[in-house]
C-alpha positions, 0 to 999 in steps of 0.5 A, a space after each residue: 499500499 502506498 502513502 497517499 497525499 490527495 490534493 484533489 480537495 473537491 473530491 467527496 472522498 478527500 478528508 484533509 488530504 487522506 482518502 476515505 474511499 479505501 482504494 483508488 484507480 489511476 487511469 492513463 493506459 497510454 500515458 507518457 506524462 503526468 497530465 495523461 493520467 487521472 484519478 478514476 475514483 474522483 467524484 466531485 463533492 456536492 451538497 446533495 451527496 452524502 458521505 458516511 460519517 463512519 468512513 475513516 480516511 486513511 493515509 495508506 491506500 491500495 492504488 490500482 494503476 492502468 498507466 502501464 507505461 509508469 515505472 511504478 506499475 507492476 501488474 496494474 498495481 502501484 508499487 510506489 511508496 508514496 503517491 500524490 494525486 493532484 487536482 486542486 479545485 477539480 470538478 471531474 476526474 479529467 482535471 486530476 492526475 497522478 503526480 507520482 507518474 514517471 514514464 518507463 523508458 
């Protein structure tokens, strides 16, 4: 499991830069740079959505990864010790990305 720092502050699962979802998926099957990736688990926080108060945010989280060109991808799992999800002010998953992505050469 990776130590996750989530900067997507508008995501309904973000609680003080920790994720309360339990696991996330990073997209970007054909990614060659950070901006080609996204947090596929992102869901915009809105007033009409309810997030359970019994869910506990976690600093460490399982990260599935579709970015097969990333050096941290091992059989669709992220093996980086730390993962940063960017997307301050994002309103959809396309506005997020994996700041940890490094292209495999």
